[in-house]
N, C-alpha and C positions, 0 to 999 in steps of 0.2 A: 726178384722177389715175386712170388706168385700170390695173387690176391683174388678173392671171390667177392663180387659186389653183394652187399647186404640186402639190396632191394630186388634186383633182377637176376641174381645168382650167376652172372656172367663172369667167367674167369678171365683175368688179365694180369699182366706183369708190369712191374716197375723195373726199368733198366738201370744200369750203373749210374748214368748221369742223373736220372730222375731220383734215384735213391740218395745220391750225394746232395742234390738240391733239397730233398725232404729233410735230411739230417741237418743241413745247414740252417734251414728255416726253424726246425724244432729247437736247435741249440741257441740260435740268435734270439728267438722270442721266448725261450724257456717254456715251451709247450709240453703238455703231457701226451699229446697224440698229433698225428698228421692226417689231414683230410686228402685222401687219394680219390680223384674223380673218375667214375666209371666211363669208359669210352662209349658204352651203349646208351645208358640212361642219364648220364651226366650228374648223377647224384654222388655225394661225398660219402666214402666209407672211411671210418676212423681206424687208423692204424696206431697202436700204442708205441710210444717211444722205445720201450724195451725190445719190441719185435724188430724195429728198424735197426737198432744197434746190434741185435743178434745176427741180422742179415749181413751187416758190414761192421765187424767189431773195431777194426783199425781205420775208421773212415777218415780221420784227420790226416793220416799218412797218405791214404789213397787220394784225398782231395789235393794234397800238395803234388803228388805224382801227376794227377790229371791236369792241374794248372801248368805244370812244367811241360807236359805233352802238348797242351794247347798253344804254349808260347813257341815251341819248336815247329808245330804244324798248324798255323792259324787257318781258321775256316772263313771263307768268304760268305757274306750274306747273299741270299738268293735275291736276284733283281725283282723289283715289283713289276707285275704285268702291265704292259701298255696297250693301248687300243690297237696298235699296229701288229702286236704279237699275239693277240687273243685269237683263239680258234675260230670264233665267229667271224672276225674280220678277215682271216685267211680264207675261209670258205666263201665269203662274199667277193673277195678280190680275184679268185681264180675263175677264168671264163670257162664255160662249158665247151667241150670239144664238139666240132661239127662232124657228121659222118662223111668220110671220104668217098665212099662208093654208094651208089643208089641202093644196092642190095644189102648194105651193112645194117646191122641191128641198131635200133634206136638206143641212145644213152639212157640209162636209168635215172630218174629224177632223184636228187639227193634230199634226204629228209631234213627239215629244219628242226631246231631244238623244240619248238612248240609241238610239232607233229610227232616227235619221237617219244613224248610222254603220253603213253596210252593209259586210258582208264580201264579198270578191270571190267570185264564183260558182265552184264547183268544176267541173271538166270532167265533163260528163255524156255517157254513151254510151247508145245505144238497146239494148233487149233483143236485137234482131236482130243488132246488131254484136257483142254478147257471144257469142251462139251461133255466129256465123260464125268468131270467133276460136277458140273451143273446138273446133269441128268441124275447123278447119284444123290444129290441133295433133294431133287424133286421127288425121286422115288422113295426116299426115306420117309416113313410116316411120322406123324407127330408123336413125340415121346420116345421114338426109337433113335438110338445113336448109330453112327455108321460103323462103329467097332463091333457091334453085336451081330453084324451079318456074317 
């Protein structure tokens, strides 16, 4: 089901599983609409119950099929990350290779997560541009604007 966020106008979709969950929630709580959360701005977009049911008219039958499918092919939960398997711990535990030959190139230093986050560059002006601006201000007479030149 294709949806467009009411706030940021980002298009996104609700898949089969999300649509079945939405229909179950609407039916169980007897709601008139479902709040779908935008993946970009995280705000809730209201979807009327009728629109959900139009997207999946026989949702109760599909829910039974989905439950039967999940019983046949159970999904395992993803394991929680531990300190030993985190990417930072792996990078710290691997030693840096030493150059085998004297003429060999030096190994490149690896960037740490703090270094990899770069700030956007500030606008830089040349010294000559700064002096041109200041000279233009000085040469402009009182009561004259720079646009009139």
